[in-house]
Each structure stands twice: as structure tokens, then as C-alpha cells.
C-alpha positions, 0 to 999 in steps of 0.5 A, a space after each residue: 854694473 850701473 855705471 851707464 846710469 851714473 854716466 847719464 846723470 853726470 852728463 845731464 848735470 854737466 849740460 845744465 851746469 854749462 848752461 847756467 855758467 853763462 849766467 852765474 860764475 861756473 865755479 859757484 855753488 849757484 851754478 852747481 846747486 842750480 844744476 841739481 835743482 833744474 835736473 830735479 825739476 826736469 825729471 818731475 815735469 817728465 813724471 807729471 803724466 805718470 802722476 796723473 795716471 797714478 791718481 786715476 788708478 787710485 780713483 779706480 781702486 776706490 770705485 772697486 773697493 766695496 766689491 773687493 771688501 765683499 769678495 774678502 768677506 765672501 771668501 774669508 776662509 779661502 785666501 787663495 780663491 779670494 786673491 784669484 777673485 780680487 785679481 779677476 775683478 781688477 783685470 775685468 775693470 782695467 785696474 792695476 794696484 801697482 800703477 801707483 808705484 810708477 812715479 817712485 820707481 822712475 825716481 829711484 834710478 835718478 836718485 841712486 845715480 845722483 847719490 853715487 855721482 856726488 859721492 864719487 865727486 866728493 871722494 875724487 882725488 886731484 886730477 881724477 874725473 867722475 864719469 862724464 865730469 872732467 877733472 877740472 869740473 870735479 875740482 870746481 864742484 868740490 869747491 862750490 860754495 853755498 852759504 859756507 857749505 860745499 856740494 859734497 859736504 855731509 852732516 856726519 863728515 862735517 860734524 866729525 871734522 876737526 876743526 868743525 866747519 859750523 857753516 857746513 853743519 848748519 846748512 846740511 842740518 837744515 837741509 836734513 830737517 826740511 827733507 824730513 818734514 817734507 817727506 812726512 807731509 808728502 807721505 801723509 797727503 798720499 796715504 790719506 787718499 788711498 782706497 783702503 777703508 777697512 781699519 782691520 786690513 793689514 794694508 791700512 795698518 801699514 799706511 798708518 805706520 808709514 806716516 809716522 816712520 817717514 820722518 825717520 827716513 830723514 835720518 839717512 840724510 845725515 850721511 847724504 851729500 848736500 847736493 843729494 839733500 838739495 835734490 830731496 828737498 826740491 823733489 818733496 817740495 814739488 810733490 807737495 805742490 803737485 799733490 795740492 793742485 792735482 788732488 784739487 782737480 781730481 778730489 777723492 771719491 765721496 769727498 763731498 759726502 755723497 759717496 758717488 763712484 765712477 764719475 769724474 765730474 770736474 769741480 764746480 759741476 756737481 759731485 764729487 767735490 763740485 760746489 753747493 749744487 752737488 751737496 744741497 740736493 733736495 730731499 724727497 718729500 715724505 708721502 702723505 699719510 692716508 686720511 683716516 676714514 670716519 667710522 660710521 656709527 649705526 644707531 640700533 633701534 631700542 626694543 620698546 615695551 609691548 604697551 608702547 608698540 600696541 598703543 594700549 596702556 600697560 596694566 
């Protein structure tokens, strides 16, 4: 059903491999491994606009988060009404909670296409072609060598072979470890910038679980061909560098402690994240206390004896 997708991925690999064959031997692992890496880089370059759109969507969700929390508190006993009001708030402000998933959704078809293509190349028999890859190129890819490992090698297949090809086991094992580590840091970096701030929210709990479950996804890589692991490592490494650059340009709202929302002020120009000028705001001076008015003490005349008032001596 998805043969058309696999054919596109295979054709892209063939084109890139043909270009690299002008520089390095066409049957080497550098030609085939380089084709996979360049295909990954090309894909990620095309996804940069979607990633920037994801950042803006995340910032928009952060701006609306206080209002969303207020709606949840207001309609906590009526979930249907709460969902309606939250979706209405998103529509009125042009926010889409699903827009942050676009880069992942676009990458998945390529990942599936690359996995199926390399798997069929690995399982192909002599004289058998795979989609747009001719039988000669299939044979060349099967014997392409990268530090003693081959593009179709998997850790499980190499570990179960007799005798064991230790070079393939070491190379694929290192690739699995690197892919797990980069997946962990990629998910962790992304989750730290999500707009969910309520720890009691189920989404917040799911985000925390994703950070710790991410390395377990690397265990699936034990059954992936080395070519797929190369794609995975390259994609995750690209994501880490891209996140560092984009997030430094568009820091999370309130990153400088002022809690400002709705202002995309570039770094160095004030908040958010804009140097000391935005942080060191002069606090208003307290209003001077009114001076206490001196109390007027009236000396009441004392009543003199009658003798002193009349001037006659007292008898």
C-alpha cells in the first residue's frame, strides 16, 4: 500500500549515492552511509520552517495558558463545557495545540520508508532489486563496509550469528546507545519548553514520563539496520543543535523572570530573555509617609482662690 512512498525514498537514496560516487568509491560505506546522512540533512532543512512554526505555536499556548487554567477552574464540574470554552479560546486567538506535532508527523513517513527500504535491501537475494534500487546497487549496498559493519547489519542479527562479527556488534551497539542518549536529550529539551505548568494536569504527568521512557525507545534500535540507526542519530543530533539555536533566539516566555506574555522581543532588546536592561528594572520608590502634625497643647487657666482674684487677704 505504501510502495509509492518506499519508491520515493529509494530513488532519493540512489540519486544522492550517484552524486557521492563521483567523490568516493561507489561500493564503499562512505557512499551509502553518506547518502543516508545527506538525505536526513536534506529532510531536516525542509522541516526548519515547520519547526519555527512549532516554536511560535508553543509560545502562543504559553500566552493562553493562564486563561486556559482559569477556564478549567471555572468549569471543573462540567468537562464538556470546559473543552468547548478552551477550544473556543484557541480558535479566537489562532492557536492550534496540534501544530507542535507537525515536524514529527512529517518525519515519520520518511523514517518508515527508509526502514522498509533498508530492510528489503538487507533481505534481498542475489539478482533482486528493491523499488528504485537496481540489483547491482542492492548488492553494492549489502557489502558496503563502515568500520567493519555493513549498512543492512542489525545488532540482534549480528549478535545471533555464528561466528559473531564483533565489529558489526560494536558499531551497531554504539549507534544504538548514541541514538538512545540523543533521543533522551531531545525529548527532555522539548518537554521543558511545553506550556503546561499545572503539575496536577495529566498532560504534565505524561510529559515527565516521556522524558524517562525516551531512552527505552532506543531498545527498538537493536533490531534496526545500521543505515536506519545512522538516520536516527543524524536526525537527533540535528534536532539538538536546532533546538539550541532556535530556543536561544525565541526563548520561552517568562524566561527572564518577568512573566511577560505576548511579546516576541528579540534577545538584547529587553524581555523576554533580553539582557540586563529588561531584568534590572528600577523599582518604584515607596510613597513618603505623611508627616505627623504636632499636637497643640492648650494650657487651661487654673482656678485661683477668691482671695487672689479680689486682692484681699484671706481670712
